[in-house]
ZAMARGU-4260 file (C-alpha; in steps of 0.2 Angstrom, whole numbers, plus 5000, padded with zeros to 4 digits):
<rodrens>
0) 5001/5000/5000 | 5005/5019/4995 | 5007/5030/5010 | 5002/5047/5004 | 5009/5065/5000
5) 5006/5072/5017 | 5014/5056/5028 | 5029/5055/5015 | 5033/5074/5016 | 5032/5072/5036
10) 5046/5057/5033 | 5056/5068/5023 | 5055/5082/5032 | 5060/5073/5050 | 5075/5066/5041
15) 5081/5079/5031 | 5079/5070/5014 | 5077/5079/4999 | 5072/5075/4984 | 5057/5069/4971
20) 5061/5055/4961 | 5051/5039/4962 | 5065/5028/4965 | 5070/5037/4980 | 5051/5039/4986
25) 5047/5019/4982 | 5062/5014/4994 | 5055/5027/5009 | 5039/5018/5006 | 5045/5002/5006
30) 5055/5005/5023 | 5040/5011/5033 | 5030/4996/5028 | 5043/4986/5034 | 5049/4994/5050
35) 5033/4987/5061 | 5040/4969/5058 | 5054/4960/5062 | 5060/4956/5044 | 5080/4957/5042
40) 5080/4970/5029 | 5097/4973/5016 | 5100/4992/5008 | 5109/4991/4992 | 5117/5008/4983
45) 5131/5015/4978 | 5143/5022/4992 | 5140/5039/4994 | 5118/5038/4991 | 5115/5042/5009
50) 5109/5024/5013 | 5112/5027/5035 | 5097/5037/5034 | 5085/5019/5030 | 5086/5009/5044
55) 5085/5023/5058 | 5069/5029/5050 | 5067/5008/5052 | 5071/5009/5071 | 5062/5024/5075
60) 5045/5016/5067 | 5047/5003/5076 | 5040/4993/5089 | 5058/4993/5095 | 5061/5012/5095
65) 5064/5012/5114 | 5078/5002/5115 | 5094/5002/5110 | 5101/5006/5090 | 5119/5001/5084
70) 5128/5007/5071 | 5142/4997/5066 | 5153/4999/5051 | 5161/4983/5047 | 5176/4986/5035
75) 5181/4999/5050 | 5185/4984/5063 | 5199/4975/5060 | 5196/4956/5057 | 5205/4948/5071
80) 5192/4960/5084 | 5178/4956/5076 | 5170/4941/5082 | 5176/4949/5101 | 5164/4968/5095
85) 5150/4959/5089 | 5147/4944/5097 | 5159/4947/5115 | 5171/4937/5123 | 5176/4929/5140
90) 5188/4937/5153 | 5206/4928/5149 | 5201/4923/5132 | 5213/4933/5122 | 5228/4945/5127
95) 5221/4960/5133 | 5202/4953/5137 | 5204/4957/5155 | 5185/4957/5159 | 5171/4949/5148
100) 5160/4958/5136 | 5142/4957/5130 | 5146/4964/5114 | 5133/4972/5100 | 5123/4958/5100
105) 5120/4957/5117 | 5120/4976/5123 | 5106/4979/5110 | 5095/4965/5113 | 5076/4972/5110
110) 5084/4982/5099 | 5091/4987/5081 | 5111/4983/5073 | 5111/4989/5058 | 5129/4980/5049
115) 5136/4994/5036 | 5148/4987/5026 | 5141/4969/5028 | 5150/4962/5012 | 5167/4966/5021
120) 5164/4955/5035 | 5175/4941/5035 | 5170/4922/5032 | 5170/4916/5051 | 5159/4930/5055
125) 5148/4925/5041 | 5145/4910/5051 | 5141/4915/5066 | 5128/4930/5059 | 5119/4916/5050
130) 5117/4908/5068 | 5111/4925/5075 | 5099/4927/5062 | 5091/4909/5059 | 5091/4906/5079
135) 5095/4920/5090 | 5108/4912/5099 | 5127/4915/5100 | 5144/4910/5108 | 5157/4924/5115
140) 5173/4922/5110 | 5183/4910/5123 | 5166/4905/5127 | 5156/4890/5130 | 5138/4894/5135
145) 5125/4898/5122 | 5118/4916/5123 | 5102/4922/5116 | 5096/4937/5109 | 5082/4945/5101
150) 5090/4960/5087 | 5085/4965/5073 | 5097/4967/5059 | 5095/4980/5044 | 5112/4978/5033
155) 5119/4988/5019 | 5133/4986/5003 | 5140/4996/4991 | 5148/4978/4983 | 5140/4967/4969
160) 5134/4953/4982 | 5132/4941/4968 | 5148/4943/4962 | 5155/4941/4978 | 5144/4927/4980
165) 5152/4919/4964 | 5170/4921/4971 | 5168/4914/4988 | 5168/4931/4996 | 5150/4932/5004
170) 5141/4918/5009 | 5125/4912/5000 | 5113/4908/5011 | 5118/4922/5024 | 5114/4936/5007
175) 5096/4928/5005 | 5095/4928/5022 | 5096/4945/5026 | 5090/4950/5009 | 5071/4945/5014
180) 5066/4964/5011 | 5078/4971/5000 | 5077/4993/4998 | 5087/4998/4981 | 5095/5018/4984
185) 5097/5026/4968 | 5113/5033/4966 | 5110/5052/4962 | 5114/5053/4941 | 5096/5044/4941
190) 5087/5057/4950 | 5086/5071/4937 | 5080/5087/4946 | 5084/5082/4964 | 5104/5083/4959
195) 5099/5103/4960 | 5086/5103/4976 | 5101/5098/4985 | 5113/5110/4980 | 5103/5122/4983
200) 5101/5115/5002 | 5118/5111/5003 | 5122/5131/4999 | 5108/5137/5012 | 5114/5126/5025
205) 5134/5136/5019 | 5128/5151/5019 | 5120/5152/5036 | 5133/5143/5043 | 5146/5153/5040
210) 5136/5167/5038 | 5140/5172/5020 | 5130/5175/5003 | 5121/5159/4997 | 5130/5152/4977
215) 5117/5152/4964 | 5119/5140/4947 | 5119/5151/4928 | 5107/5140/4917 | 5122/5132/4907
220) 5130/5126/4925 | 5115/5118/4930 | 5115/5108/4914 | 5133/5103/4917 | 5127/5098/4936
225) 5113/5089/4927 | 5124/5079/4915 | 5136/5077/4925 | 5139/5056/4930 | 5143/5060/4951
230) 5151/5044/4956 | 5153/5051/4972 | 5135/5054/4973 | 5128/5065/4986 | 5143/5067/4996
235) 5152/5071/4981 | 5139/5083/4975 | 5140/5091/4995 | 5157/5091/4994 | 5157/5103/4979
240) 5144/5113/4983 | 5155/5119/5000 | 5170/5118/4990 | 5162/5134/4978 | 5154/5141/4991
245) 5172/5144/5000 | 5184/5148/4987 | 5173/5154/4975 | 5176/5176/4973 | 5160/5174/4961
250) 5141/5171/4969 | 5133/5164/4953 | 5143/5149/4946 | 5143/5150/4928 | 5150/5136/4919
255) 5166/5140/4917 | 5169/5141/4935 | 5159/5124/4938 | 5172/5115/4927 | 5185/5120/4936
260) 5178/5110/4954 | 5169/5096/4945 | 5184/5086/4937 | 5184/5082/4917 | 5186/5063/4920
265) 5175/5054/4929 | 5184/5039/4931 | 5197/5050/4942 | 5188/5050/4958 | 5187/5028/4957
270) 5200/5020/4969 | 5211/5011/4957 | 5212/4992/4959 | 5227/4983/4970 | 5238/4970/4963
275) 5238/4954/4970 | 5249/4947/4985 | 5263/4941/4978 | 5263/4951/4962 | 5276/4965/4959
280) 5270/4982/4951 | 5280/4997/4946 | 5273/5013/4950 | 5279/5021/4932 | 5290/5018/4919
285) 5302/5030/4925 | 5304/5018/4939 | 5308/5006/4926 | 5319/5014/4917 | 5329/5018/4934
290) 5330/5001/4940 | 5340/4998/4923 | 5351/5012/4922 | 5355/5007/4943 | 5357/4987/4937
295) 5371/4994/4923 | 5379/5007/4934 | 5382/4993/4946 | 5390/4980/4933 | 5401/4995/4926
300) 5407/4997/4945 | 5410/4979/4946 | 5420/4978/4932 | 5429/4995/4935 | 5435/4987/4953
305) 5442/4971/4944 | 5450/4978/4933 | 5460/4991/4947 | 5462/4975/4957 | 5472/4968/4941
310) 5482/4981/4939 | 5490/4982/4955 | 5494/4966/4951 | 5503/4968/4936 | 5512/4980/4941
315) 5523/4971/4957 | 5534/4964/4951 | 5528/4945/4955 | 5514/4951/4944 | 5515/4933/4932
320) 5514/4921/4951 | 5500/4934/4958 | 5491/4930/4940 | 5496/4911/4943 | 5486/4911/4961
325) 5472/4920/4952 | 5469/4908/4939 | 5475/4893/4951 | 5458/4901/4961 | 5446/4899/4946
330) 5454/4880/4944 | 5446/4865/4945 | 5461/4856/4946 | 5475/4855/4961 | 5489/4863/4960
335) 5501/4852/4950 | 5486/4859/4937 | 5494/4878/4936 | 5507/4883/4925 | 5516/4896/4912
340) 5499/4890/4899 | 5487/4894/4913 | 5495/4909/4917 | 5498/4916/4900 | 5478/4912/4897
345) 5476/4922/4914 | 5486/4936/4905 | 5475/4936/4889 | 5459/4939/4897 | 5468/4952/4909
350) 5469/4961/4892 | 5451/4955/4883 | 5445/4963/4901 | 5458/4979/4898 | 5447/4979/4881
355) 5431/4980/4890 | 5435/4992/4901 | 5441/5005/4885 | 5426/5000/4878 | 5414/5005/4893
360) 5425/5022/4895 | 5422/5024/4878 | 5404/5024/4878 | 5404/5037/4894 | 5414/5049/4886
365) 5403/5050/4873 | 5389/5049/4880 | 5396/5067/4890 | 5402/5074/4874 | 5382/5072/4868
370) 5375/5080/4881 | 5389/5095/4880 | 5384/5096/4859 | 5367/5096/4863 | 5366/5109/4875
375) 5360/5098/4889 | 5361/5105/4907 | 5370/5097/4920 | 5352/5096/4929 | 5345/5088/4916
380) 5355/5077/4915 | 5354/5061/4923 | 5363/5058/4940 | 5366/5040/4941 | 5371/5044/4961
385) 5351/5051/4965 | 5343/5036/4952 | 5353/5022/4960 | 5349/5030/4979 | 5330/5031/4972
390) 5331/5013/4967 | 5337/5006/4982 | 5325/5017/4995 | 5310/5012/4983 | 5315/4992/4987
395) 5317/4995/5003 | 5300/5003/5006 | 5292/4989/4993 | 5300/4974/5006 | 5297/4984/5023
400) 5315/4986/5025 | 5322/4969/5022 | 5338/4971/5016 | 5338/4951/5007 | 5322/4953/4999
405) 5328/4970/4993 | 5343/4965/4987 | 5334/4950/4976 | 5321/4961/4970 | 5335/4972/4960
410) 5344/4956/4955 | 5362/4960/4966 | 5371/4954/4982 | 5367/4954/5001 | 5385/4964/5001
415) 5383/4973/4988 | 5367/4980/4992 | 5374/4984/5009 | 5390/4994/5000 | 5375/5005/4993
420) 5365/5008/5008 | 5380/5016/5016 | 5388/5025/4998 | 5371/5031/4999 | 5370/5037/5017
425) 5353/5027/5020 | 5362/5016/5035 | 5360/5033/5046 | 5343/5037/5042
</rodrens>
């Protein structure tokens, strides 16, 4: 049975609800009809549409209105403590449990509990919640005694529940138990002229609160407001209205002024998806380039050190003996296998490496000359020390300061990484 217009207006005024769209009126009508029952209600809608109004309306118009009402954000409670907060715990059941706790379901007996973001509940907690819904029974954390409660459950979510069920993140039986009475809150983009009504309300609130002239919209600005998709819904509209009320020099907002406050890219307001655990994702192509340059720098530096060591050995009177000893260190045979033939091979190897080193120097000199010829300033050229420092810092940050893991990620030895950390002064931070 559809409620009359006067009753609808009374409800809107009481809860400061603005709007005349049919979908919103239907949601309010369903909420009032179900309020007098004990049926579970699931409110579905995008983030920022104002879902929190409906459970309050249901409680205030139910037989439980004189009892306690709790609004719980399931996404904000850590997984390790959510069972304790919802269902209570016994003394000594875990570290820090210095006393017993009734939990929300014990405290809210005879009342109403609003479970916001119910789609974020852990699977184990979902099983406990299902039992409460079906039998009214639960067991405290660390307890053995079965407790009884008589609580009205109203839940809300902005998650696609059917997708969550198919992915195994939400129990199907719990969904159907919560979804006894579904209420769909329409997104702001589907509410038409309600956008302008809400804008007017928010401007009046800002003008009254801060004693400033109220802002208005030109006709072209109104059209932009109506065509915009509003991914953040009512919450986004309120934020933008407050920004314009304070920051805009004009009191009449035209299309040009409005475009400075409304993002052109509608997807830019949405959160990006995080990568799966165990996978590695670079923040940018620049970081990939930094990592490659860092590896090249490390290789060249190691080669320089090896050449310097070999030069020192060649400059000593016992150069041949030194090279023979060096050759013997890498030989698989015993001392009897080391001879002049192996020493000669070592000398040849040294000359080959010397040529490689000289070629690296030539390349570096060529790069420097190219920079000078093209007029690139010193600030514009790549500073390999800065690059190396950035790469090491980011690798340590991604691995929580674990040097061993950072070294593995960079493809260098632990010893090399420690040397780089000391070189860049990161050990003093």
